N, CA, C and O atoms as a printed pandas DataFrame, in Angstrom:
     atom_number atom_name residue_name chain_id  residue_number  x_coord  y_coord  z_coord
0              1         N          MET        A               1   -1.183   -3.352   17.604
1              2        CA          MET        A               1   -2.202   -2.392   17.222
2              3         C          MET        A               1   -2.760   -2.793   15.866
3              4         O          MET        A               1   -2.020   -3.212   14.975
4              5         N          CYS        A               2   -4.057   -2.663   15.722
5              6        CA          CYS        A               2   -4.727   -2.995   14.463
6              7         C          CYS        A               2   -5.285   -1.724   13.847
7              8         O          CYS        A               2   -5.708   -0.803   14.546
8              9         N          LEU        A               3   -5.275   -1.695   12.545
9             10        CA          LEU        A               3   -5.808   -0.559   11.809
10            11         C          LEU        A               3   -6.951   -0.989   10.917
11            12         O          LEU        A               3   -6.988   -2.124   10.442
12            13         N          ALA        A               4   -7.870   -0.094   10.693
13            14        CA          ALA        A               4   -8.876   -0.263    9.658
14            15         C          ALA        A               4   -8.428    0.601    8.489
15            16         O          ALA        A               4   -7.962    1.725    8.675
16            17         N          ILE        A               5   -8.571    0.070    7.296
17            18        CA          ILE        A               5   -8.109    0.746    6.082
18            19         C          ILE        A               5   -9.313    1.065    5.198
19            20         O          ILE        A               5  -10.185    0.212    5.034
20            21         N          PRO        A               6   -9.387    2.265    4.623
21            22        CA          PRO        A               6  -10.487    2.574    3.713
22            23         C          PRO        A               6  -10.392    1.733    2.444
23            24         O          PRO        A               6   -9.309    1.546    1.890
24            25         N          ALA        A               7  -11.529    1.234    1.996
25            26        CA          ALA        A               7  -11.587    0.439    0.776
26            27         C          ALA        A               7  -12.829    0.836   -0.014
27            28         O          ALA        A               7  -13.872    1.145    0.562
28            29         N          LYS        A               8  -12.707    0.823   -1.341
29            30        CA          LYS        A               8  -13.839    1.138   -2.207
30            31         C          LYS        A               8  -14.543   -0.150   -2.588
31            32         O          LYS        A               8  -13.901   -1.119   -2.992
32            33         N          VAL        A               9  -15.865   -0.161   -2.460
33            34        CA          VAL        A               9  -16.658   -1.331   -2.795
34            35         C          VAL        A               9  -16.801   -1.428   -4.312
35            36         O          VAL        A               9  -17.290   -0.505   -4.964
36            37         N          ILE        A              10  -16.369   -2.553   -4.855
37            38        CA          ILE        A              10  -16.462   -2.796   -6.302
38            39         C          ILE        A              10  -17.780   -3.487   -6.630
39            40         O          ILE        A              10  -18.486   -3.077   -7.551
40            41         N          SER        A              11  -18.115   -4.541   -5.872
41            42        CA          SER        A              11  -19.366   -5.266   -6.083
42            43         C          SER        A              11  -19.816   -5.878   -4.770
43            44         O          SER        A              11  -19.018   -6.094   -3.858
44            45         N          VAL        A              12  -21.117   -6.154   -4.693
45            46        CA          VAL        A              12  -21.704   -6.753   -3.498
46            47         C          VAL        A              12  -22.375   -8.052   -3.910
47            48         O          VAL        A              12  -23.087   -8.105   -4.913
48            49         N          ASN        A              13  -22.138   -9.112   -3.120
49            50        CA          ASN        A              13  -22.756  -10.410   -3.374
50            51         C          ASN        A              13  -23.248  -10.951   -2.033
51            52         O          ASN        A              13  -22.503  -11.622   -1.318
52            53         N          GLY        A              14  -24.487  -10.661   -1.699
53            54        CA          GLY        A              14  -25.041  -11.097   -0.418
54            55         C          GLY        A              14  -24.352  -10.405    0.736
55            56         O          GLY        A              14  -24.363   -9.177    0.830
56            57         N          ALA        A              15  -23.747  -11.197    1.622
57            58        CA          ALA        A              15  -23.096  -10.656    2.819
58            59         C          ALA        A              15  -21.607  -10.434    2.637
59            60         O          ALA        A              15  -20.875  -10.293    3.616
60            61         N          SER        A              16  -21.150  -10.401    1.386
61            62        CA          SER        A              16  -19.738  -10.105    1.137
62            63         C          SER        A              16  -19.612   -9.124   -0.020
63            64         O          SER        A              16  -20.533   -8.934   -0.814
64            65         N          ALA        A              17  -18.451   -8.516   -0.082
65            66        CA          ALA        A              17  -18.197   -7.531   -1.133
66            67         C          ALA        A              17  -16.775   -7.699   -1.655
67            68         O          ALA        A              17  -15.872   -8.114   -0.929
68            69         N          LEU        A              18  -16.604   -7.373   -2.902
69            70        CA          LEU        A              18  -15.268   -7.240   -3.478
70            71         C          LEU        A              18  -14.901   -5.776   -3.308
71            72         O          LEU        A              18  -15.618   -4.893   -3.779
72            73         N          VAL        A              19  -13.788   -5.518   -2.638
73            74        CA          VAL        A              19  -13.358   -4.149   -2.372
74            75         C          VAL        A              19  -11.956   -3.932   -2.925
75            76         O          VAL        A              19  -11.213   -4.885   -3.159
76            77         N          SER        A              20  -11.607   -2.677   -3.130
77            78        CA          SER        A              20  -10.304   -2.328   -3.673
78            79         C          SER        A              20   -9.622   -1.306   -2.775
79            80         O          SER        A              20  -10.216   -0.309   -2.366
80            81         N          ILE        A              21   -8.355   -1.586   -2.483
81            82        CA          ILE        A              21   -7.494   -0.632   -1.783
82            83         C          ILE        A              21   -6.322   -0.365   -2.705
83            84         O          ILE        A              21   -5.436   -1.204   -2.868
84            85         N          GLU        A              22   -6.329    0.815   -3.304
85            86        CA          GLU        A              22   -5.282    1.206   -4.239
86            87         C          GLU        A              22   -5.007    0.106   -5.275
87            88         O          GLU        A              22   -3.868   -0.327   -5.451
88            89         N          ASP        A              23   -6.063   -0.330   -5.948
89            90        CA          ASP        A              23   -6.006   -1.292   -7.060
90            91         C          ASP        A              23   -5.694   -2.726   -6.645
91            92         O          ASP        A              23   -5.477   -3.570   -7.515
92            93         N          VAL        A              24   -5.664   -3.026   -5.370
93            94        CA          VAL        A              24   -5.530   -4.400   -4.894
94            95         C          VAL        A              24   -6.898   -4.804   -4.348
95            96         O          VAL        A              24   -7.475   -4.102   -3.518
96            97         N          GLU        A              25   -7.412   -5.944   -4.823
97            98        CA          GLU        A              25   -8.761   -6.351   -4.458
98            99         C          GLU        A              25   -8.768   -7.372   -3.323
99           100         O          GLU        A              25   -7.901   -8.241   -3.234
100          101         N          TYR        A              26   -9.771   -7.238   -2.463
101          102        CA          TYR        A              26   -9.958   -8.107   -1.306
102          103         C          TYR        A              26  -11.441   -8.455   -1.200
103          104         O          TYR        A              26  -12.290   -7.787   -1.791
104          105         N          THR        A              27  -11.739   -9.496   -0.450
105          106        CA          THR        A              27  -13.119   -9.819   -0.106
106          107         C          THR        A              27  -13.374   -9.336    1.312
107          108         O          THR        A              27  -12.568   -9.558    2.215
108          109         N          ALA        A              28  -14.509   -8.673    1.490
109          110        CA          ALA        A              28  -14.871   -8.146    2.807
110          111         C          ALA        A              28  -16.228   -8.689    3.226
111          112         O          ALA        A              28  -17.152   -8.773    2.417
112          113         N          SER        A              29  -16.338   -9.054    4.482
113          114        CA          SER        A              29  -17.623   -9.463    5.034
114          115         C          SER        A              29  -18.447   -8.210    5.326
115          116         O          SER        A              29  -17.934   -7.228    5.862
116          117         N          LEU        A              30  -19.722   -8.257    4.968
117          118        CA          LEU        A              30  -20.625   -7.128    5.209
118          119         C          LEU        A              30  -21.613   -7.405    6.339
119          120         O          LEU        A              30  -22.596   -6.679    6.488
120          121         N          ILE        A              31  -21.365   -8.440    7.133
121          122        CA          ILE        A              31  -22.360   -8.822    8.132
122          123         C          ILE        A              31  -22.559   -7.767    9.220
123          124         O          ILE        A              31  -23.554   -7.819    9.942
124          125         N          LEU        A              32  -21.649   -6.823    9.351
125          126        CA          LEU        A              32  -21.771   -5.791   10.386
126          127         C          LEU        A              32  -22.425   -4.505    9.892
127          128         O          LEU        A              32  -22.714   -3.613   10.690
128          129         N          LEU        A              33  -22.663   -4.397    8.570
129          130        CA          LEU        A              33  -23.207   -3.162    8.002
130          131         C          LEU        A              33  -24.436   -3.444    7.143
131          132         O          LEU        A              33  -24.586   -4.532    6.588
132          133         N          ASP        A              34  -25.304   -2.452    7.043
133          134        CA          ASP        A              34  -26.462   -2.507    6.150
134          135         C          ASP        A              34  -26.264   -1.530    4.999
135          136         O          ASP        A              34  -25.513   -0.560    5.105
136          137         N          ASN        A              35  -26.947   -1.804    3.916
137          138        CA          ASN        A              35  -27.028   -0.877    2.781
138          139         C          ASN        A              35  -25.670   -0.474    2.220
139          140         O          ASN        A              35  -25.405    0.715    2.039
140          141         N          VAL        A              36  -24.812   -1.444    1.945
141          142        CA          VAL        A              36  -23.525   -1.179    1.298
142          143         C          VAL        A              36  -23.708   -1.439   -0.189
143          144         O          VAL        A              36  -24.224   -2.483   -0.588
144          145         N          ASN        A              37  -23.283   -0.484   -1.002
145          146        CA          ASN        A              37  -23.468   -0.563   -2.447
146          147         C          ASN        A              37  -22.157   -0.324   -3.174
147          148         O          ASN        A              37  -21.245    0.299   -2.630
148          149         N          PRO        A              38  -22.057   -0.823   -4.422
149          150        CA          PRO        A              38  -20.865   -0.512   -5.216
150          151         C          PRO        A              38  -20.652    0.999   -5.288
151          152         O          PRO        A              38  -21.597    1.766   -5.469
152          153         N          GLY        A              39  -19.403    1.406   -5.145
153          154        CA          GLY        A              39  -19.054    2.821   -5.144
154          155         C          GLY        A              39  -18.912    3.398   -3.749
155          156         O          GLY        A              39  -18.286    4.444   -3.573
156          157         N          ASP        A              40  -19.489    2.725   -2.742
157          158        CA          ASP        A              40  -19.334    3.175   -1.357
158          159         C          ASP        A              40  -17.901    2.932   -0.898
159          160         O          ASP        A              40  -17.179    2.116   -1.471
160          161         N          TYR        A              41  -17.512    3.643    0.127
161          162        CA          TYR        A              41  -16.240    3.388    0.810
162          163         C          TYR        A              41  -16.549    2.838    2.189
163          164         O          TYR        A              41  -17.456    3.313    2.871
164          165         N          ILE        A              42  -15.789    1.835    2.591
165          166        CA          ILE        A              42  -15.940    1.231    3.908
166          167         C          ILE        A              42  -14.578    1.211    4.592
167          168         O          ILE        A              42  -13.537    1.318    3.944
168          169         N          MET        A              43  -14.607    1.072    5.900
169          170        CA          MET        A              43  -13.380    0.827    6.647
170          171         C          MET        A              43  -13.269   -0.681    6.797
171          172         O          MET        A              43  -14.176   -1.322    7.327
172          173         N          LEU        A              44  -12.162   -1.252    6.333
173          174        CA          LEU        A              44  -11.932   -2.687    6.345
174          175         C          LEU        A              44  -10.983   -3.037    7.481
175          176         O          LEU        A              44   -9.872   -2.514    7.567
176          177         N          HIS        A              45  -11.445   -3.941    8.359
177          178        CA          HIS        A              45  -10.626   -4.368    9.500
178          179         C          HIS        A              45  -10.735   -5.881    9.628
179          180         O          HIS        A              45  -11.828   -6.407    9.841
180          181         N          ALA        A              46   -9.628   -6.579    9.501
181          182        CA          ALA        A              46   -9.574   -8.034    9.671
182          183         C          ALA        A              46  -10.607   -8.743    8.797
183          184         O          ALA        A              46  -11.195   -9.744    9.204
184          185         N          GLY        A              47  -10.821   -8.215    7.594
185          186        CA          GLY        A              47  -11.740   -8.846    6.658
186          187         C          GLY        A              47  -13.190   -8.426    6.798
187          188         O          GLY        A              47  -14.043   -8.896    6.046
188          189         N          PHE        A              48  -13.488   -7.547    7.749
189          190        CA          PHE        A              48  -14.850   -7.091    7.989
190          191         C          PHE        A              48  -14.993   -5.613    7.659
191          192         O          PHE        A              48  -14.131   -4.804    8.000
192          193         N          ALA        A              49  -16.085   -5.270    6.994
193          194        CA          ALA        A              49  -16.453   -3.872    6.798
194          195         C          ALA        A              49  -17.068   -3.410    8.110
195          196         O          ALA        A              49  -18.099   -3.937    8.528
196          197         N          ILE        A              50  -16.452   -2.434    8.764
197          198        CA          ILE        A              50  -16.924   -2.031   10.095
198          199         C          ILE        A              50  -17.613   -0.675   10.113
199          200         O          ILE        A              50  -18.264   -0.325   11.098
200          201         N          GLU        A              51  -17.479    0.092    9.035
201          202        CA          GLU        A              51  -18.079    1.426    8.996
202          203         C          GLU        A              51  -18.078    1.923    7.566
203          204         O          GLU        A              51  -17.157    1.630    6.803
204          205         N          LYS        A              52  -19.106    2.675    7.196
205          206        CA          LYS        A              52  -19.097    3.365    5.908
206          207         C          LYS        A              52  -18.479    4.749    6.121
207          208         O          LYS        A              52  -18.708    5.385    7.150
208          209         N          VAL        A              53  -17.695    5.207    5.146
209          210        CA          VAL        A              53  -17.094    6.538    5.209
210          211         C          VAL        A              53  -17.301    7.226    3.873
211          212         O          VAL        A              53  -17.511    6.568    2.853
212          213         N          ASP        A              54  -17.242    8.548    3.879
213          214        CA          ASP        A              54  -17.399    9.244    2.600
214          215         C          ASP        A              54  -16.087    9.195    1.819
215          216         O          ASP        A              54  -15.015    8.982    2.385
216          217         N          ALA        A              55  -16.197    9.394    0.532
217          218        CA          ALA        A              55  -15.056    9.261   -0.374
218          219         C          ALA        A              55  -13.921   10.205   -0.010
219          220         O          ALA        A              55  -12.754    9.817   -0.063
220          221         N          GLU        A              56  -14.244   11.428    0.356
221          222        CA          GLU        A              56  -13.202   12.410    0.687
222          223         C          GLU        A              56  -12.393   11.964    1.911
223          224         O          GLU        A              56  -11.165   12.055    1.913
224          225         N          GLU        A              57  -13.075   11.489    2.935
225          226        CA          GLU        A              57  -12.396   11.012    4.135
226          227         C          GLU        A              57  -11.524    9.792    3.816
227          228         O          GLU        A              57  -10.397    9.689    4.300
228          229         N          ALA        A              58  -12.045    8.879    3.007
229          230        CA          ALA        A              58  -11.292    7.677    2.640
230          231         C          ALA        A              58  -10.023    8.038    1.873
231          232         O          ALA        A              58   -8.947    7.520    2.172
232          233         N          GLU        A              59  -10.145    8.914    0.897
233          234        CA          GLU        A              59   -8.991    9.300    0.091
234          235         C          GLU        A              59   -7.940   10.038    0.913
235          236         O          GLU        A              59   -6.742    9.840    0.710
236          237         N          GLU        A              60   -8.379   10.889    1.841
237          238        CA          GLU        A              60   -7.433   11.606    2.709
238          239         C          GLU        A              60   -6.697   10.625    3.628
239          240         O          GLU        A              60   -5.492   10.757    3.842
240          241         N          THR        A              61   -7.414    9.657    4.162
241          242        CA          THR        A              61   -6.783    8.655    5.028
242          243         C          THR        A              61   -5.742    7.858    4.256
243          244         O          THR        A              61   -4.644    7.630    4.764
244          245         N          LEU        A              62   -6.065    7.430    3.040
245          246        CA          LEU        A              62   -5.104    6.686    2.225
246          247         C          LEU        A              62   -3.885    7.543    1.891
247          248         O          LEU        A              62   -2.758    7.047    1.877
248          249         N          ARG        A              63   -4.111    8.827    1.623
249          250        CA          ARG        A              63   -2.997    9.736    1.326
250          251         C          ARG        A              63   -2.063    9.823    2.534
251          252         O          ARG        A              63   -0.843    9.761    2.384
252          253         N          LEU        A              64   -2.630    9.965    3.714
253          254        CA          LEU        A              64   -1.812   10.062    4.925
254          255         C          LEU        A              64   -1.069    8.759    5.205
255          256         O          LEU        A              64    0.093    8.790    5.611
256          257         N          LEU        A              65   -1.715    7.627    4.997
257          258        CA          LEU        A              65   -1.037    6.343    5.186
258          259         C          LEU        A              65    0.126    6.184    4.210
259          260         O          LEU        A              65    1.174    5.651    4.577
260          261         N          ASN        A              66   -0.048    6.636    2.988
261          262        CA          ASN        A              66    1.038    6.575    2.009
262          263         C          ASN        A              66    2.196    7.474    2.412
263          264         O          ASN        A              66    3.353    7.118    2.188
264          265         N          GLN        A              67    1.914    8.621    2.998
265          266        CA          GLN        A              67    2.983    9.491    3.479
266          267         C          GLN        A              67    3.773    8.812    4.588
267          268         O          GLN        A              67    5.000    8.911    4.615
268          269         N          LEU        A              68    3.102    8.130    5.495
269          270        CA          LEU        A              68    3.799    7.411    6.565
270          271         C          LEU        A              68    4.714    6.339    5.993
271          272         O          LEU        A              68    5.846    6.175    6.450
272          273         N          GLU        A              69    4.231    5.618    5.004
273          274        CA          GLU        A              69    5.030    4.564    4.378
274          275         C          GLU        A              69    6.279    5.139    3.717
275          276         O          GLU        A              69    7.351    4.538    3.791
276          277         N          GLN        A              70    6.152    6.283    3.079
277          278        CA          GLN        A              70    7.290    6.904    2.422
278          279         C          GLN        A              70    8.284    7.452    3.445
279          280         O          GLN        A              70    9.489    7.462    3.194
280          281         N          PHE        A              71    7.791    7.906    4.589
281          282        CA          PHE        A              71    8.655    8.455    5.627
282          283         C          PHE        A              71    9.425    7.358    6.351
283          284         O          PHE        A              71   10.566    7.567    6.763
284          285         N          HIS        A              72    8.812    6.200    6.505
285          286        CA          HIS        A              72    9.426    5.077    7.215
286          287         C          HIS        A              72    9.459    3.829    6.324
287          288         O          HIS        A              72    8.783    2.845    6.624
288          289         N          PRO        A              73   10.229    3.853    5.243
289          290        CA          PRO        A              73   10.275    2.665    4.386
290          291         C          PRO        A              73   10.893    1.481    5.126
291          292         O          PRO        A              73   11.764    1.644    5.980
292          293         N          GLU        A              74   10.422    0.295    4.775
293          294        CA          GLU        A              74   10.994   -0.918    5.377
294          295         C          GLU        A              74   12.390   -1.165    4.803
295          296         O          GLU        A              74   12.700   -0.796    3.670
296          297         N          GLY        A              75   13.213   -1.799    5.627
297          298        CA          GLY        A              75   14.531   -2.183    5.133
298          299         C          GLY        A              75   15.572   -1.330    5.607
299          300         O          GLY        A              75   16.739   -1.535    5.272
C-alpha cells in the first residue's frame, strides 16, 4: 500500500518544488499540478505532487499519522 503525505511548499523552481514534511525537506515534481506556490500544501506521493490541500486538512492528516506512529512504534 502506498500513501500520499501532506507537504508544505517552500519554493518553486519550474516543474519542481522544495517541500517540507515536519522540517525534513524533499524535492517534488509539479508536472501533475498547476498553480502551486510557496506556502501551499500538496499531497506528495512517490516524489510527485498529486493534489493541493488546505493547511488545516494537511496539519490534521500529519497529526493523525504521528498518532499512528506513536501507537505502533517500530522495534
